OpenMM code with the backbone's topology and positions (N, CA, C; nanometers):
from openmm import Vec3, app, unit

residues = "MET THR LEU ALA PRO THR LYS GLN THR GLU SER ILE LEU PHE THR GLN PRO THR LYS GLN ASP GLY ALA ASP MET TRP ASN LEU VAL ASN GLU THR SER LEU ASP GLN ASN SER ALA TYR LYS TYR ILE MET MET SER GLU PHE PHE ALA ASP THR CYS ILE VAL ALA LYS ARG GLY HIS GLU LEU VAL GLY PHE VAL THR ALA PHE ARG PRO PRO ASN ARG GLN ASP ALA LEU PHE ILE TRP GLN ILE GLY VAL LYS PRO SER GLU GLN GLY ASN GLY ILE ALA SER GLN LEU LEU GLN GLU MET LEU LYS ARG ASP HIS ASN PRO ALA ILE ASN TYR VAL GLU ALA THR ILE THR PRO SER ASN GLY ALA SER GLN ALA LEU PHE LYS LYS LEU ALA ARG ASP LEU ASN THR GLU CYS VAL SER GLU ARG PHE PHE THR GLU GLU LEU PHE PRO GLY ASP THR HIS GLU GLU GLU LEU MET PHE ARG ILE GLY PRO LEU SER SER".split()
positions = [
    Vec3(1.6302, 2.3855, 1.4018),
    Vec3(1.5435, 2.4874, 1.3462),
    Vec3(1.4195, 2.4197, 1.2899),
    Vec3(1.3041, 2.4688, 1.3233),
    Vec3(1.1790, 2.4176, 1.2704),
    Vec3(1.1265, 2.5148, 1.1664),
    Vec3(1.0833, 2.4599, 1.0568),
    Vec3(1.0280, 2.5440, 0.9514),
    Vec3(0.8878, 2.5877, 0.9903),
    Vec3(0.8547, 2.7117, 0.9621),
    Vec3(0.7197, 2.7607, 0.9884),
    Vec3(0.6240, 2.6933, 0.8915),
    Vec3(0.5114, 2.6411, 0.9422),
    Vec3(0.4183, 2.5748, 0.8511),
    Vec3(0.3537, 2.6744, 0.7560),
    Vec3(0.3335, 2.6292, 0.6347),
    Vec3(0.2616, 2.7124, 0.5387),
    Vec3(0.1123, 2.6927, 0.5621),
    Vec3(0.0323, 2.7740, 0.4990),
    Vec3(-0.1128, 2.7602, 0.5137),
    Vec3(-0.1571, 2.6200, 0.4730),
    Vec3(-0.0938, 2.5651, 0.3694),
    Vec3(-0.1317, 2.4336, 0.3191),
    Vec3(-0.1000, 2.3222, 0.4182),
    Vec3(0.0008, 2.3385, 0.5049),
    Vec3(0.0439, 2.2291, 0.5911),
    Vec3(-0.0016, 2.2430, 0.7351),
    Vec3(-0.0776, 2.3461, 0.7672),
    Vec3(-0.1193, 2.3663, 0.9062),
    Vec3(-0.1996, 2.2494, 0.9612),
    Vec3(-0.2797, 2.1842, 0.8816),
    Vec3(-0.3642, 2.0762, 0.9308),
    Vec3(-0.3034, 1.9383, 0.9074),
    Vec3(-0.1743, 1.9318, 0.8832),
    Vec3(-0.1093, 1.8036, 0.8580),
    Vec3(-0.0469, 1.7515, 0.9864),
    Vec3(-0.0687, 1.6231, 1.0131),
    Vec3(-0.0100, 1.5553, 1.1276),
    Vec3(0.1104, 1.4757, 1.0795),
    Vec3(0.2248, 1.4977, 1.1416),
    Vec3(0.3465, 1.4235, 1.1110),
    Vec3(0.3653, 1.3215, 1.2222),
    Vec3(0.3710, 1.1935, 1.1842),
    Vec3(0.3757, 1.0884, 1.2850),
    Vec3(0.4548, 0.9675, 1.2369),
    Vec3(0.4886, 0.8835, 1.3310),
    Vec3(0.5576, 0.7588, 1.3007),
    Vec3(0.4593, 0.6664, 1.2287),
    Vec3(0.5035, 0.5970, 1.1240),
    Vec3(0.4111, 0.5093, 1.0519),
    Vec3(0.3818, 0.3811, 1.1298),
    Vec3(0.2703, 0.3201, 1.0943),
    Vec3(0.2382, 0.1860, 1.1416),
    Vec3(0.2338, 0.0957, 1.0190),
    Vec3(0.2330, -0.0340, 1.0422),
    Vec3(0.2313, -0.1248, 0.9268),
    Vec3(0.1062, -0.1049, 0.8414),
    Vec3(-0.0002, -0.0523, 0.9011),
    Vec3(-0.1213, -0.0248, 0.8240),
    Vec3(-0.0999, 0.0882, 0.7229),
    Vec3(0.0013, 0.1722, 0.7436),
    Vec3(0.0310, 0.2809, 0.6494),
    Vec3(0.1043, 0.2325, 0.5246),
    Vec3(0.1618, 0.1132, 0.5295),
    Vec3(0.2433, 0.0638, 0.4187),
    Vec3(0.1711, 0.0629, 0.2852),
    Vec3(0.0481, 0.0149, 0.2827),
    Vec3(-0.0276, 0.0095, 0.1564),
    Vec3(-0.0544, 0.1494, 0.1028),
    Vec3(-0.0831, 0.2444, 0.1928),
    Vec3(-0.1063, 0.3822, 0.1481),
    Vec3(0.0212, 0.4444, 0.0917),
    Vec3(0.1357, 0.4106, 0.1503),
    Vec3(0.2632, 0.4598, 0.0973),
    Vec3(0.2844, 0.4049, -0.0440),
    Vec3(0.2594, 0.2758, -0.0608),
    Vec3(0.2747, 0.2114, -0.1912),
    Vec3(0.1808, 0.2764, -0.2928),
    Vec3(0.0548, 0.3004, -0.2533),
    Vec3(-0.0416, 0.3648, -0.3437),
    Vec3(0.0019, 0.5060, -0.3806),
    Vec3(0.0559, 0.5808, -0.2843),
    Vec3(0.1025, 0.7164, -0.3126),
    Vec3(0.2143, 0.7127, -0.4169),
    Vec3(0.3074, 0.6190, -0.4027),
    Vec3(0.4169, 0.6084, -0.4996),
    Vec3(0.3620, 0.5804, -0.6391),
    Vec3(0.2552, 0.5022, -0.6481),
    Vec3(0.1927, 0.4739, -0.7781),
    Vec3(0.1406, 0.5993, -0.8463),
    Vec3(0.1133, 0.7045, -0.7695),
    Vec3(0.0631, 0.8301, -0.8251),
    Vec3(0.1760, 0.9217, -0.8721),
    Vec3(0.3000, 0.8812, -0.8510),
    Vec3(0.4146, 0.9672, -0.8799),
    Vec3(0.5084, 0.9004, -0.9798),
    Vec3(0.6200, 0.9672, -1.0069),
    Vec3(0.7224, 0.9088, -1.0937),
    Vec3(0.8351, 0.8451, -1.0122),
    Vec3(0.8137, 0.8258, -0.8820),
    Vec3(0.9153, 0.7634, -0.7974),
    Vec3(0.9372, 0.6181, -0.8364),
    Vec3(1.0547, 0.5641, -0.8034),
    Vec3(1.0794, 0.4215, -0.8221),
    Vec3(0.9838, 0.3444, -0.7317),
    Vec3(0.9087, 0.2523, -0.7910),
    Vec3(0.8135, 0.1731, -0.7133),
    Vec3(0.8838, 0.0519, -0.6541),
    Vec3(0.8721, 0.0358, -0.5255),
    Vec3(0.9190, -0.0838, -0.4570),
    Vec3(0.7970, -0.1713, -0.4306),
    Vec3(0.8197, -0.2911, -0.3799),
    Vec3(0.7062, -0.3784, -0.3499),
    Vec3(0.6266, -0.3228, -0.2324),
    Vec3(0.4994, -0.3583, -0.2266),
    Vec3(0.4167, -0.3185, -0.1124),
    Vec3(0.4787, -0.3711, 0.0162),
    Vec3(0.5393, -0.4882, 0.0077),
    Vec3(0.6047, -0.5478, 0.1245),
    Vec3(0.7110, -0.4544, 0.1821),
    Vec3(0.7869, -0.3879, 0.0973),
    Vec3(0.8921, -0.2967, 0.1450),
    Vec3(0.8327, -0.1861, 0.2306),
    Vec3(0.7222, -0.1273, 0.1872),
    Vec3(0.6616, -0.0172, 0.2616),
    Vec3(0.6019, -0.0657, 0.3937),
    Vec3(0.5411, -0.1837, 0.3916),
    Vec3(0.4873, -0.2412, 0.5152),
    Vec3(0.6014, -0.2742, 0.6108),
    Vec3(0.7070, -0.3369, 0.5581),
    Vec3(0.8223, -0.3739, 0.6398),
    Vec3(0.8907, -0.2508, 0.6992),
    Vec3(0.9116, -0.1475, 0.6191),
    Vec3(0.9758, -0.0263, 0.6703),
    Vec3(0.8913, 0.0363, 0.7807),
    Vec3(0.7598, 0.0353, 0.7633),
    Vec3(0.6702, 0.0935, 0.8632),
    Vec3(0.6692, 0.0135, 0.9931),
    Vec3(0.6914, -0.1154, 0.9837),
    Vec3(0.6908, -0.2008, 1.1025),
    Vec3(0.8277, -0.2059, 1.1706),
    Vec3(0.9332, -0.2339, 1.0954),
    Vec3(1.0641, -0.2596, 1.1548),
    Vec3(1.1565, -0.1384, 1.1597),
    Vec3(1.1253, -0.0350, 1.0823),
    Vec3(1.2083, 0.0852, 1.0802),
    Vec3(1.1247, 0.2099, 1.1094),
    Vec3(1.0191, 0.1942, 1.1861),
    Vec3(0.9271, 0.3053, 1.2136),
    Vec3(0.9969, 0.4225, 1.2816),
    Vec3(1.0990, 0.3944, 1.3625),
    Vec3(1.1698, 0.5028, 1.4313),
    Vec3(1.2412, 0.5963, 1.3345),
    Vec3(1.2737, 0.5462, 1.2162),
    Vec3(1.3458, 0.6283, 1.1190),
    Vec3(1.2609, 0.6585, 0.9952),
    Vec3(1.1315, 0.6376, 1.0061),
    Vec3(1.0388, 0.6715, 0.8983),
    Vec3(0.9338, 0.7668, 0.9542),
    Vec3(0.8655, 0.8365, 0.8655),
    Vec3(0.7635, 0.9317, 0.9084),
    Vec3(0.6584, 0.9436, 0.7988),
    Vec3(0.5341, 0.9692, 0.8406),
    Vec3(0.4263, 0.9929, 0.7450),
    Vec3(0.3604, 1.1267, 0.7762),
    Vec3(0.3021, 1.1847, 0.6730),
    Vec3(0.2250, 1.3084, 0.6860),
    Vec3(0.0817, 1.2755, 0.6473),
    Vec3(-0.0120, 1.3114, 0.7359),
    Vec3(-0.1529, 1.2826, 0.7093),
    Vec3(-0.2356, 1.4090, 0.7248),
    Vec3(-0.3238, 1.4282, 0.6287),
    Vec3(-0.4247, 1.5341, 0.6372),
    Vec3(-0.5558, 1.4601, 0.6638),
    Vec3(-0.6038, 1.4706, 0.7869),
    Vec3(-0.7172, 1.3880, 0.8264),
    Vec3(-0.6728, 1.2430, 0.8267),
    Vec3(-0.7453, 1.1582, 0.7549),
    Vec3(-0.7088, 1.0164, 0.7458),
    Vec3(-0.6304, 0.9850, 0.6189),
    Vec3(-0.6031, 1.0871, 0.5370),
    Vec3(-0.5354, 1.0653, 0.4089),
    Vec3(-0.3850, 1.0846, 0.4218),
    Vec3(-0.3095, 0.9842, 0.3785),
    Vec3(-0.1640, 0.9947, 0.3754),
    Vec3(-0.1251, 1.0848, 0.2586),
    Vec3(-0.0533, 1.1936, 0.2870),
    Vec3(-0.0154, 1.2882, 0.1817),
    Vec3(0.1358, 1.2938, 0.1605),
    Vec3(0.2115, 1.2244, 0.2451),
    Vec3(0.3558, 1.2222, 0.2280),
    Vec3(0.4202, 1.1236, 0.3228),
    Vec3(0.5435, 1.0843, 0.2896),
    Vec3(0.6172, 0.9920, 0.3759),
    Vec3(0.7663, 1.0016, 0.3474),
    Vec3(0.8436, 0.9550, 0.4426),
    Vec3(0.9871, 0.9335, 0.4257),
    Vec3(1.0174, 0.7953, 0.4800),
    Vec3(1.0877, 0.7139, 0.4007),
    Vec3(1.1428, 0.5890, 0.4525),
    Vec3(1.2928, 0.6088, 0.4646),
    Vec3(1.3465, 0.5661, 0.5781),
    Vec3(1.4885, 0.5862, 0.6056),
    Vec3(1.5363, 0.4795, 0.7036),
    Vec3(1.6679, 0.4691, 0.7165),
    Vec3(1.7261, 0.3762, 0.8135),
    Vec3(1.8646, 0.4253, 0.8521),
    Vec3(1.9160, 0.3704, 0.9599),
    Vec3(2.0521, 0.4010, 1.0038),
    Vec3(2.1418, 0.2886, 0.9536),
    Vec3(2.2366, 0.3177, 0.8641),
    Vec3(2.3238, 0.2121, 0.8125),
    Vec3(2.3975, 0.1423, 0.9275),
    Vec3(2.3999, 0.0090, 0.9272),
    Vec3(2.4621, -0.0644, 1.0379),
    Vec3(2.6071, -0.0246, 1.0661),
    Vec3(2.6808, 0.0121, 0.9636),
    Vec3(2.8220, 0.0481, 0.9839),
    Vec3(2.8436, 0.1979, 1.0049),
    Vec3(2.7342, 0.2773, 1.0068),
    Vec3(2.7437, 0.4221, 1.0298),
    Vec3(2.6225, 0.4679, 1.1105),
    Vec3(2.6205, 0.4328, 1.2371),
    Vec3(2.5050, 0.4637, 1.3213),
    Vec3(2.4847, 0.6129, 1.3443),
    Vec3(2.5835, 0.6946, 1.3072),
    Vec3(2.5658, 0.8396, 1.3216),
    Vec3(2.4996, 0.9015, 1.1984),
    Vec3(2.4612, 0.8163, 1.1029),
    Vec3(2.3997, 0.8652, 0.9789),
    Vec3(2.2555, 0.8165, 0.9680),
    Vec3(2.1741, 0.8958, 0.9019),
    Vec3(2.0376, 0.8577, 0.8668),
    Vec3(2.0321, 0.8572, 0.7146),
    Vec3(2.0105, 0.7393, 0.6559),
    Vec3(2.0037, 0.7268, 0.5106),
    Vec3(1.8575, 0.7345, 0.4676),
    Vec3(1.8267, 0.8333, 0.3860),
    Vec3(1.6909, 0.8524, 0.3351),
    Vec3(1.6737, 0.7651, 0.2112),
    Vec3(1.5868, 0.6654, 0.2209),
    Vec3(1.5643, 0.5742, 0.1093),
    Vec3(1.4700, 0.6379, 0.0080),
    Vec3(1.3584, 0.6928, 0.0566),
    Vec3(1.2611, 0.7477, -0.0374),
    Vec3(1.1755, 0.8538, 0.0315),
    Vec3(1.1446, 0.9571, -0.0433),
    Vec3(1.0526, 1.0614, 0.0011),
    Vec3(0.9408, 1.0676, -0.1019),
    Vec3(0.8190, 1.0603, -0.0546),
    Vec3(0.7046, 1.0686, -0.1450),
    Vec3(0.6037, 1.1700, -0.0954),
    Vec3(0.5546, 1.2524, -0.1858),
    Vec3(0.4498, 1.3492, -0.1538),
    Vec3(0.3422, 1.3374, -0.2610),
    Vec3(0.2192, 1.3306, -0.2177),
    Vec3(0.1046, 1.3220, -0.3095),
    Vec3(0.1144, 1.4360, -0.4114),
    Vec3(0.0953, 1.4075, -0.5405),
    Vec3(0.1101, 1.5119, -0.6423),
    Vec3(0.0313, 1.6397, -0.6136),
    Vec3(-0.0899, 1.6274, -0.5605),
    Vec3(-0.1706, 1.7467, -0.5322),
    Vec3(-0.1151, 1.8293, -0.4163),
    Vec3(-0.0213, 1.7736, -0.3405),
    Vec3(0.0377, 1.8427, -0.2254),
    Vec3(0.1803, 1.8910, -0.2527),
    Vec3(0.2356, 1.8549, -0.3680),
    Vec3(0.3735, 1.8934, -0.3978),
    Vec3(0.3849, 2.0447, -0.4104),
    Vec3(0.4968, 2.0979, -0.3660),
    Vec3(0.5204, 2.2411, -0.3706),
    Vec3(0.4735, 2.3147, -0.2468),
    Vec3(0.4213, 2.2421, -0.1486),
    Vec3(0.3709, 2.3032, -0.0257),
    Vec3(0.4676, 2.2907, 0.0918),
    Vec3(0.5884, 2.2410, 0.0679),
    Vec3(0.6865, 2.2305, 0.1755),
    Vec3(0.6742, 2.1061, 0.2612),
    Vec3(0.5916, 2.0108, 0.2199),
    Vec3(0.5705, 1.8912, 0.3012),
    Vec3(0.6971, 1.8071, 0.3108),
    Vec3(0.7705, 1.7903, 0.2013),
    Vec3(0.8930, 1.7097, 0.2056),
    Vec3(0.9928, 1.7688, 0.3047),
    Vec3(1.0099, 1.9002, 0.3029),
    Vec3(1.1009, 1.9659, 0.3982),
    Vec3(1.0544, 1.9441, 0.5410),
    Vec3(0.9260, 1.9583, 0.5635),
    Vec3(0.8735, 1.9401, 0.6989),
    Vec3(0.8875, 1.7962, 0.7456),
    Vec3(0.8665, 1.6998, 0.6567),
    Vec3(0.8859, 1.5597, 0.6934),
    Vec3(1.0279, 1.5374, 0.7452),
    Vec3(1.1268, 1.5884, 0.6721),
    Vec3(1.2663, 1.5705, 0.7139),
    Vec3(1.2938, 1.6407, 0.8463),
    Vec3(1.2468, 1.7628, 0.8601),
    Vec3(1.2677, 1.8384, 0.9840),
    Vec3(1.2035, 1.7678, 1.1032),
    Vec3(1.0809, 1.7233, 1.0861),
    Vec3(1.0100, 1.6562, 1.1959),
    Vec3(1.0797, 1.5266, 1.2352),
    Vec3(1.1287, 1.4526, 1.1375),
    Vec3(1.1977, 1.3274, 1.1685),
    Vec3(1.3249, 1.3533, 1.2481),
    Vec3(1.3982, 1.4566, 1.2119),
    Vec3(1.5234, 1.4866, 1.2816),
    Vec3(1.5006, 1.5370, 1.4237),
    Vec3(1.3823, 1.5878, 1.4539),
    Vec3(1.3521, 1.6382, 1.5882),
    Vec3(1.3162, 1.5271, 1.6868),
    Vec3(1.2886, 1.4085, 1.6396),
    Vec3(1.2416, 1.3008, 1.7269),
    Vec3(1.3439, 1.2635, 1.8334),
    Vec3(1.2951, 1.2381, 1.9528),
    Vec3(1.3819, 1.1970, 2.0632),
    Vec3(1.4495, 1.0630, 2.0373),
    Vec3(1.3829, 0.9734, 1.9656),
    Vec3(1.4422, 0.8415, 1.9422),
    Vec3(1.5345, 0.8399, 1.8201),
    Vec3(1.5715, 0.9554, 1.7701),
    Vec3(1.6721, 0.9651, 1.6644),
    Vec3(1.7921, 1.0462, 1.7133),
    Vec3(1.8493, 1.0082, 1.8292),
    Vec3(1.9634, 1.0840, 1.8805),
    Vec3(2.0910, 1.0511, 1.8037),
    Vec3(2.1872, 1.1347, 1.8220),
    Vec3(2.3220, 1.1111, 1.7693),
    Vec3(2.3276, 1.0973, 1.6180),
    Vec3(2.2342, 1.1580, 1.5476),
    Vec3(2.2440, 1.1612, 1.4018),
    Vec3(2.3289, 1.2828, 1.3664),
    Vec3(2.4432, 1.2569, 1.3067),
    Vec3(2.5334, 1.3646, 1.2671),
    Vec3(2.5273, 1.3941, 1.1176),
    Vec3(2.4752, 1.2978, 1.0407),
    Vec3(2.4703, 1.3133, 0.8952),
    Vec3(2.3381, 1.2600, 0.8412),
    Vec3(2.2864, 1.3275, 0.7399),
    Vec3(2.1709, 1.2801, 0.6638),
    Vec3(2.2233, 1.2507, 0.5242),
    Vec3(2.1934, 1.1307, 0.4751),
    Vec3(2.2439, 1.0878, 0.3447),
    Vec3(2.1294, 1.0420, 0.2552),
    Vec3(2.1510, 1.0544, 0.1264),
    Vec3(2.0554, 1.0042, 0.0273),
    Vec3(2.1275, 0.9914, -0.1054),
    Vec3(2.0835, 0.8970, -0.1863),
    Vec3(2.1335, 0.8914, -0.3235),
    Vec3(2.0276, 0.9541, -0.4135),
    Vec3(2.0753, 1.0349, -0.5080),
    Vec3(1.9865, 1.1102, -0.5966),
    Vec3(2.0455, 1.1069, -0.7373),
    Vec3(1.9605, 1.0868, -0.8371),
    Vec3(2.0086, 1.0875, -0.9750),
    Vec3(2.0400, 1.2308, -1.0185),
    Vec3(2.1327, 1.2469, -1.1133),
    Vec3(2.1670, 1.3815, -1.1614),
    Vec3(2.0481, 1.4578, -1.2195),
    Vec3(1.9498, 1.3872, -1.2744),
    Vec3(1.8353, 1.4556, -1.3358),
    Vec3(1.7272, 1.4953, -1.2354),
    Vec3(1.7393, 1.4538, -1.1103),
    Vec3(1.6360, 1.4828, -1.0107),
    Vec3(1.6675, 1.6133, -0.9381),
    Vec3(1.6435, 1.7225, -1.0084),
    Vec3(1.6721, 1.8548, -0.9532),
    Vec3(1.5907, 1.8879, -0.8295),
    Vec3(1.4666, 1.8388, -0.8228),
    Vec3(1.3816, 1.8687, -0.7067),
    Vec3(1.4406, 1.8088, -0.5793),
    Vec3(1.4839, 1.6835, -0.5854),
    Vec3(1.5429, 1.6210, -0.4661),
    Vec3(1.6759, 1.6852, -0.4301),
    Vec3(1.7552, 1.7196, -0.5309),
    Vec3(1.8817, 1.7877, -0.5019),
    Vec3(1.8552, 1.9205, -0.4315),
    Vec3(1.7569, 1.9954, -0.4795),
    Vec3(1.7228, 2.1238, -0.4176),
    Vec3(1.6718, 2.1038, -0.2750),
    Vec3(1.5932, 1.9986, -0.2525),
    Vec3(1.5413, 1.9688, -0.1188),
    Vec3(1.6553, 1.9454, -0.0197),
    Vec3(1.7537, 1.8670, -0.0589),
    Vec3(1.8635, 1.8364, 0.0327),
    Vec3(1.9569, 1.9555, 0.0521),
    Vec3(1.9769, 2.0344, -0.0513),
    Vec3(2.0573, 2.1562, -0.0349),
    Vec3(1.9861, 2.2550, 0.0576),
    Vec3(1.8540, 2.2626, 0.0460),
    Vec3(1.7757, 2.3494, 0.1348),
    Vec3(1.7836, 2.2996, 0.2786),
    Vec3(1.7758, 2.1685, 0.2982),
    Vec3(1.7868, 2.1129, 0.4330),
    Vec3(1.9209, 2.1504, 0.4947),
    Vec3(2.0274, 2.1401, 0.4176),
    Vec3(2.1600, 2.1779, 0.4686),
    Vec3(2.1624, 2.3256, 0.5076),
    Vec3(2.1048, 2.4113, 0.4236),
    Vec3(2.0997, 2.5551, 0.4578),
    Vec3(2.0187, 2.5780, 0.5849),
    Vec3(1.9029, 2.5126, 0.5943),
    Vec3(1.8175, 2.5288, 0.7124),
    Vec3(1.8875, 2.4817, 0.8394),
    Vec3(1.9711, 2.3798, 0.8265),
    Vec3(2.0433, 2.3255, 0.9416),
    Vec3(2.1801, 2.3904, 0.9594),
    Vec3(2.2105, 2.4875, 0.8730),
    Vec3(2.3368, 2.5608, 0.8801),
    Vec3(2.4582, 2.4673, 0.8769),
    Vec3(2.4582, 2.3789, 0.7781),
    Vec3(2.5686, 2.2854, 0.7634),
    Vec3(2.5952, 2.2615, 0.6150),
    Vec3(2.6877, 2.1738, 0.5866),
    Vec3(2.7300, 2.1475, 0.4489),
    Vec3(2.6469, 2.0389, 0.3825),
    Vec3(2.6426, 2.0455, 0.2509),
    Vec3(2.5863, 1.9390, 0.1684),
    Vec3(2.6891, 1.9098, 0.0596),
    Vec3(2.7423, 1.7892, 0.0615),
    Vec3(2.8389, 1.7497, -0.0408),
    Vec3(2.7804, 1.6323, -0.1188),
    Vec3(2.8213, 1.6203, -0.2434),
    Vec3(2.7747, 1.5075, -0.3239),
    Vec3(2.8925, 1.4476, -0.3985),
    Vec3(2.8798, 1.3185, -0.4264),
    Vec3(2.9830, 1.2476, -0.5021),
    Vec3(2.9193, 1.1295, -0.5739),
    Vec3(2.9860, 1.0833, -0.6776),
    Vec3(2.9380, 0.9655, -0.7498),
    Vec3(2.9348, 0.8487, -0.6522),
    Vec3(2.8296, 0.7674, -0.6613),
    Vec3(2.8168, 0.6586, -0.5649),
    Vec3(2.7803, 0.5268, -0.6323),
    Vec3(2.6601, 0.5180, -0.6890),
    Vec3(2.6204, 0.3998, -0.7642),
    Vec3(2.6245, 0.4366, -0.9122),
    Vec3(2.7233, 0.3853, -0.9845),
    Vec3(2.7376, 0.4185, -1.1259),
    Vec3(2.6356, 0.3405, -1.2095),
    Vec3(2.6100, 0.3893, -1.3306),
    Vec3(2.5092, 0.3287, -1.4184),
    Vec3(2.5328, 0.1804, -1.4422),
    Vec3(2.6595, 0.1400, -1.4554),
    Vec3(2.6872, -0.0001, -1.4886),
    Vec3(2.6515, -0.0970, -1.3760),
    Vec3(2.6261, -0.0472, -1.2560),
    Vec3(2.5835, -0.1347, -1.1464),
    Vec3(2.4392, -0.1811, -1.1629),
    Vec3(2.3592, -0.1047, -1.2380),
    Vec3(2.2169, -0.1344, -1.2523),
    Vec3(2.1928, -0.2226, -1.3743),
    Vec3(2.1039, -0.3224, -1.3617),
    Vec3(2.0729, -0.4060, -1.4781),
    Vec3(1.9937, -0.3262, -1.5820),
    Vec3(2.0096, -0.3631, -1.7058),
    Vec3(1.9384, -0.2937, -1.8133),
    Vec3(2.0048, -0.1613, -1.8464),
    Vec3(1.9385, -0.0845, -1.9296),
    Vec3(1.9953, 0.0417, -1.9773),
    Vec3(1.9192, 0.1641, -1.9282),
    Vec3(1.8332, 0.1491, -1.8294),
    Vec3(1.7418, 0.2584, -1.8008),
    Vec3(1.7669, 0.3345, -1.6713),
    Vec3(1.8638, 0.2967, -1.5909),
    Vec3(1.8814, 0.3647, -1.4620),
    Vec3(2.0036, 0.4553, -1.4646),
    Vec3(1.9819, 0.5811, -1.4304),
    Vec3(2.0921, 0.6769, -1.4182),
    Vec3(2.1809, 0.6411, -1.2997),
    Vec3(2.3004, 0.6973, -1.3003),
    Vec3(2.3845, 0.6821, -1.1819),
    Vec3(2.3177, 0.7527, -1.0641),
    Vec3(2.3585, 0.7165, -0.9442),
    Vec3(2.3075, 0.7786, -0.8222),
    Vec3(2.4233, 0.8501, -0.7534),
    Vec3(2.4017, 0.9755, -0.7214),
    Vec3(2.4998, 1.0543, -0.6473),
    Vec3(2.4668, 1.0455, -0.4990),
    Vec3(2.5687, 1.0333, -0.4143),
    Vec3(2.5474, 1.0343, -0.2695),
    Vec3(2.5521, 1.1784, -0.2214),
    Vec3(2.4426, 1.2240, -0.1625),
    Vec3(2.4368, 1.3551, -0.0988),
    Vec3(2.4522, 1.3326, 0.0506),
    Vec3(2.5418, 1.4083, 0.1116),
    Vec3(2.5664, 1.3943, 0.2553),
    Vec3(2.5574, 1.5322, 0.3197),
    Vec3(2.4665, 1.5442, 0.4147),
    Vec3(2.4438, 1.6695, 0.4867),
    Vec3(2.5003, 1.6542, 0.6268),
    Vec3(2.5829, 1.7488, 0.6673),
    Vec3(2.6350, 1.7439, 0.8036),
    Vec3(2.7734, 1.8039, 0.8115),
    Vec3(2.8285, 1.8025, 0.9298),
    Vec3(2.7733, 1.7451, 1.0527),
    Vec3(2.6599, 1.8315, 1.1073),
    Vec3(2.5640, 1.7630, 1.1720),
    Vec3(2.4511, 1.8312, 1.2332),
    Vec3(2.4888, 1.8719, 1.3749),
    Vec3(2.4409, 1.9863, 1.4172),
    Vec3(2.4654, 2.0274, 1.5556),
    Vec3(2.3511, 1.9772, 1.6422),
    Vec3(2.3805, 1.9533, 1.7669),
    Vec3(2.2792, 1.9002, 1.8600),
    Vec3(2.1791, 2.0053, 1.8980),
] * unit.nanometer
topology = app.Topology()
chain = topology.addChain("A")
for resn in residues:
    res = topology.addResidue(resn, chain)
    for name in ("N", "CA", "C"):
        topology.addAtom(name, app.Element.getBySymbol(name[0]), res)
């Protein structure tokens, strides 16, 4: 199922990232409250995991992205590492469209499950994944995955594993 574009997203191009997009992804994260990874991570994901990542561009401006990979021991799953949307574009359905467009790609066959870890306080991401499950007419289950004591320091919440699927072909 493809989501109908909203007026705000009609002029957005959804495409596979290139390594040149990595710096823009890093800069976009700096504008948000997302966990910041190194610029190297975004460049590396765009180069070596481009088949499982996607960017959204309005003209030449990057307005959203998804970094993801297929876990080596679960090739039927797509693990979403991070979703970022430019603050001025949030609420326009871009995150949902990024996920939908990525799942439609020919080079992402045999994906039966979409997974992500989400903190209990991140209601927006939880709602996004529950909506994706509804749109795909499948289940979304969550369970404790990375507990607080695994993280150094006192500042990181536990991460719940959200699993959507099975997906129909």
